C-alpha positions as CSV (number, residue, x, y, z in Angstrom):
1,M,123.4,114.1,86.0
2,V,119.6,112.9,84.8
3,T,119.5,108.9,86.5
4,G,116.7,106.4,86.3
5,R,114.3,106.8,82.6
6,P,114.5,104.2,79.9
7,K,115.5,106.1,76.6
8,T,113.0,104.5,74.8
9,C,109.2,103.8,75.9
10,S,109.0,101.0,78.4
11,S,105.5,100.1,76.6
12,G,106.7,100.1,73.2
13,T,104.0,102.5,73.0
14,C,105.4,105.9,71.8
15,G,106.2,107.2,68.6
16,N,109.6,107.0,67.8
17,G,109.3,108.4,63.5
18,N,112.1,110.3,62.2
19,K,110.3,112.6,59.9
20,A,108.4,115.8,59.7
21,N,104.5,115.3,61.1
22,S,102.1,117.0,58.3
23,L,101.7,119.9,61.0
24,G,105.0,120.8,61.0
25,W,106.2,118.7,64.8
26,A,109.8,117.8,64.3
27,R,109.9,114.2,64.6
28,L,113.9,113.2,65.9
29,N,115.2,110.2,65.9
30,G,115.3,108.2,69.1
31,T,118.5,107.6,69.7
32,D,120.1,111.5,69.6
33,F,118.3,111.5,72.7
34,V,120.7,110.5,75.5
35,S,119.6,111.1,78.9
36,S,122.6,112.5,80.9
37,S,122.2,114.7,78.4
38,V,119.4,116.6,78.4
39,P,118.0,118.1,81.6
40,V,114.5,118.1,83.1
41,L,112.7,120.1,84.9
42,G,110.2,118.5,87.2
43,V,107.0,121.2,87.9
44,I,104.3,120.1,91.1
45,P,101.5,123.2,90.2
46,A,100.2,124.3,93.9
47,R,97.4,126.3,94.3
48,L,94.6,126.4,97.7
49,G,91.8,127.5,95.7
50,S,90.3,123.8,95.3
51,S,86.4,124.1,95.0
52,R,86.2,119.9,96.3
53,L,88.3,120.1,98.3
54,P,89.7,123.8,99.7
55,R,92.7,124.2,101.3
56,K,94.1,120.7,99.4
57,P,97.8,121.3,98.8
58,L,98.3,121.3,102.8
59,L,95.6,118.8,103.9
60,P,97.7,116.7,105.7
61,L,98.8,112.9,104.6
62,G,100.3,110.2,106.2
63,G,101.6,113.5,109.5
64,E,102.5,115.3,105.9
65,P,101.4,118.4,103.8
66,L,100.0,116.5,101.0
67,I,102.3,118.2,98.9
68,I,105.1,117.0,100.7
69,V,104.5,113.4,100.4
70,V,104.1,114.4,96.4
71,T,106.9,116.7,96.0
72,R,109.2,113.9,98.0
73,R,107.5,110.9,96.2
74,I,109.2,112.5,92.8
75,A,112.1,113.7,94.3
76,E,113.0,110.1,95.4
77,L,112.2,109.1,91.6
78,G,115.6,110.6,90.7
79,A,113.5,111.3,87.4
80,C,114.7,115.3,87.3
81,D,118.0,117.0,87.6
82,R,115.8,120.3,89.0
83,L,112.3,120.4,91.0
84,V,110.2,122.8,92.3
85,V,107.0,123.7,93.4
86,A,105.2,126.4,91.4
87,T,102.3,128.2,93.6
88,D,100.1,131.0,93.8
89,A,100.2,131.4,97.3
90,K,103.0,132.6,99.8
91,E,101.5,129.7,102.8
92,I,102.4,127.2,100.3
93,A,105.6,128.0,99.6
94,H,106.8,128.4,103.4
95,V,105.8,124.8,103.9
96,V,107.9,123.6,100.4
97,E,110.9,125.8,101.7
98,D,110.8,124.5,105.1
99,A,110.1,121.0,104.3
100,G,114.0,121.1,102.2
101,F,111.9,121.9,98.6
102,E,112.0,124.9,95.8
103,A,109.5,126.7,95.5
104,V,108.6,129.0,92.5
105,M,105.9,132.4,93.1
106,T,103.3,132.3,90.1
107,S,100.7,134.3,89.2
108,P,97.4,134.0,91.0
109,D,95.6,134.2,86.9
110,H,96.3,131.2,85.3
111,A,93.9,128.5,84.4
112,S,95.8,125.5,84.4
113,G,98.7,123.6,85.4
114,T,100.1,123.9,82.5
115,E,100.1,127.6,82.6
116,R,101.9,127.5,85.7
117,V,104.9,125.8,84.3
118,A,105.0,127.7,81.9
119,E,105.2,130.9,83.6
120,V,108.1,129.3,85.2
121,I,109.7,128.1,82.2
122,A,110.0,131.7,81.0
123,K,111.6,132.7,84.4
124,P,115.5,132.7,83.9
125,A,116.5,130.7,86.3
126,F,115.1,127.3,83.9
127,S,116.4,128.7,80.6
128,G,118.7,125.5,80.5
129,F,116.2,123.1,80.6
130,N,114.7,121.5,77.2
131,F,112.9,119.0,78.7
132,I,110.2,119.6,81.3
133,L,108.0,116.8,83.4
134,N,104.0,118.7,85.0
135,V,103.3,116.5,87.8
136,Q,100.1,117.2,89.6
137,G,100.2,118.3,93.3
138,D,97.5,116.2,94.0
139,E,99.0,111.9,92.8
140,P,100.9,110.9,96.3
141,F,100.7,107.5,94.0
142,L,102.0,107.9,91.2
143,A,103.9,105.5,89.8
144,A,107.1,105.5,88.9
145,A,106.3,104.1,85.5
146,A,103.9,106.6,84.3
147,V,106.5,108.9,85.2
148,R,109.7,107.8,83.9
149,G,106.9,106.6,80.5
150,A,105.9,110.4,79.6
151,L,109.4,111.2,79.6
152,A,110.9,108.7,77.8
153,C,107.4,109.4,75.1
154,L,109.6,112.8,74.4
155,E,113.1,111.0,74.1
156,G,111.6,109.1,71.7
157,G,110.4,112.2,69.7
158,D,107.0,113.0,70.6
159,P,106.7,116.7,71.4
160,L,104.8,116.0,74.2
161,G,103.6,112.5,76.3
162,T,101.5,111.2,79.6
163,A,101.0,108.2,80.6
164,A,97.8,106.0,81.2
165,G,97.0,103.2,83.7
166,S,94.7,100.0,82.6
167,L,91.1,100.7,84.1
168,D,88.5,98.0,84.7
169,A,85.1,97.9,83.1
170,A,83.3,98.2,85.9
171,L,85.1,101.7,86.7
172,V,84.6,103.2,83.2
173,N,81.1,104.8,84.2
174,D,83.5,107.4,86.5
175,P,83.3,110.5,85.1
176,S,86.5,110.9,87.2
177,R,88.3,108.5,85.9
178,V,89.6,110.1,82.8
179,K,89.7,107.8,79.6
180,V,92.1,107.9,77.0
181,V,92.5,106.1,73.3
182,V,95.7,105.3,71.9
183,D,96.9,105.0,68.2
184,T,98.6,102.2,66.8
185,R,101.7,104.5,66.6
186,G,101.0,105.2,70.9
187,R,100.1,108.6,70.5
188,A,96.8,109.8,72.2
189,V,93.8,110.1,69.8
190,Y,91.2,111.8,72.3
191,F,90.5,111.6,76.3
192,S,87.4,111.7,77.7
193,R,85.2,111.9,81.0
194,A,82.9,109.2,79.0
195,P,83.3,105.4,79.0
196,I,85.6,105.6,75.5
197,P,85.5,103.0,72.9
198,F,81.9,102.3,73.3
199,D,81.3,98.7,73.7
200,R,78.6,99.5,71.7
201,D,77.5,95.3,71.4
202,G,78.5,94.6,74.9
203,T,81.1,92.2,74.2
204,G,83.0,92.8,77.2
205,E,86.1,92.9,75.5
206,V,86.4,96.5,75.7
207,V,90.2,97.6,77.4
208,Y,89.6,101.2,78.8
209,H,93.1,102.6,79.6
210,Q,92.6,105.4,82.2
211,H,95.1,108.5,82.4
212,V,96.8,109.7,85.1
213,G,98.3,113.2,86.3
214,V,101.8,113.7,84.7
215,Y,102.5,115.4,81.5
216,A,106.6,115.6,79.9
217,Y,106.8,118.6,77.4
218,T,109.9,120.1,75.1
219,R,110.0,123.7,76.0
220,E,108.8,124.8,72.6
221,A,106.2,122.4,72.2
222,L,105.3,124.0,76.2
223,E,105.1,127.3,74.6
224,A,102.9,126.7,71.3
225,W,100.7,125.0,73.5
226,V,99.8,127.8,76.5
227,R,99.7,130.4,73.3
228,L,96.5,128.5,71.6
229,P,92.9,129.3,72.0
230,P,91.1,127.0,73.9
231,V,88.6,124.6,71.6
232,P,85.6,123.4,73.1
233,E,86.2,120.5,74.0
234,E,88.7,121.7,76.2
235,Q,86.0,123.3,78.2
236,W,82.6,120.9,77.5
237,E,85.2,118.2,79.1
238,R,87.1,120.1,81.5
239,L,90.7,118.1,80.1
240,E,93.2,120.8,79.7
241,Q,95.2,118.4,77.3
242,L,92.5,118.1,74.4
243,R,94.1,121.5,73.5
244,P,97.0,121.5,71.7
245,L,96.0,118.3,71.4
246,L,92.8,119.0,68.6
247,H,95.2,122.1,67.7
248,G,96.9,118.6,65.9
249,I,100.4,118.6,68.4
250,P,101.0,115.4,68.8
251,M,101.0,113.5,72.6
252,G,102.6,110.1,73.6
253,V,100.8,107.6,75.7
254,T,103.1,105.2,78.0
255,L,100.4,102.6,78.9
256,F,102.6,100.7,81.9
257,D,100.5,97.8,83.7
258,G,98.2,97.9,86.4
259,P,95.7,99.9,87.5
260,A,96.0,104.0,87.6
261,A,96.1,105.4,91.5
262,P,93.4,107.5,92.3
263,G,94.4,111.5,92.6
264,I,93.5,113.2,95.4
265,D,90.7,114.7,94.7
266,T,87.5,114.3,97.2
267,P,87.7,114.8,101.4
268,A,86.6,110.2,100.3
269,D,89.6,110.3,98.8
270,L,91.8,111.7,100.9
271,K,90.1,109.5,103.9
272,W,90.9,106.5,100.9
273,A,94.6,107.7,100.9
274,E,94.7,108.0,104.4
275,A,94.5,104.0,105.6
276,E,96.8,102.9,102.6
277,I,99.0,104.1,103.5
278,T,98.7,103.4,107.5
279,R,98.1,100.1,105.6
280,H,102.2,99.9,103.5
281,L,103.5,101.5,107.2
282,R,101.6,98.1,109.1
283,E,103.0,95.9,106.6
284,V,106.5,97.2,105.9
285,S,106.7,97.7,109.8
286,P,109.1,94.8,112.3
C-alpha cells in the first residue's frame, strides 16, 4: 500500500481540472485518484559516464556510495510501492544489490534519465505500475515535499508532475540552478538556465523558483514523452523536460517552501555535501 503521499498538491498549485485540454490529454478529476490504489514505481537512473564528475554514483558521501545515499533517502520516504535503480553499469548494480536494494540493467545508449526510466517500465515485471517517479541519482538532499508534491500533481490529474523550491535573487544567474515559471493553474510555462522571469526594471520584487530533480509521470505520458522528437530549446538549454512541455503535454509543478537543495554535479558540490552530512551528524550526536 502506498502511504505518506498527499491526495492533492501540497502547495495548491498543481492543475486539477477535469476537462480534456485542447491537445487531447485527459484531465481526470482529483477524486478519481486514491493513493492506496494507484501503484507507484520509483526509478533512480544511474550511470558512470558523468563528464563533470566521473564515476559519480559510486563516489563516497558520508561513508557510502552516493547512489546508496540517494536510494535509501527515497526508500525512507515511503512514497513508492517499489523502488529500483536503473543503470547500464554492472558495477553500480552490484553495489546497489549488496546494499539490499533492487537494480535493473538498461541500455548504455540512452540520452536521458527519462529514456532509461521508460525502458524499465516496458519490462513485463513492471507492467502493473501506472504512476512512475523518477528521482535523479545525484540528489541526496531532495526534499520530501518535492517527492510527494510531484506525485500529488498526478493525483490531481496532470500527466506529468515535478517540483520547485524558492531561489534567492542573488543566485539566479547560476546556470546550474534551473528556473521555472509556473502559470495560474500550477503548470510549467518554461524552464531555463537563464534568470526567468527577467527583472527588467530592477525592482527586486521578482519571485524565482528553482526546479529540482524529480519527475512523476503517468505511464501514458512517459511513453508519449520518449516517442516525441527533440525540440531545439531542449538542446540549447540542455534540459530534457522542455521536450514534452513544448510539444504540449501539461506538467504540474508543486511549489514548496524553502530553497531547493543542490544536487551533486562537481567536486565542489561533493565537498559541500560531505560537510553538510558531517554537520548534521554532529548536531544529532549526544
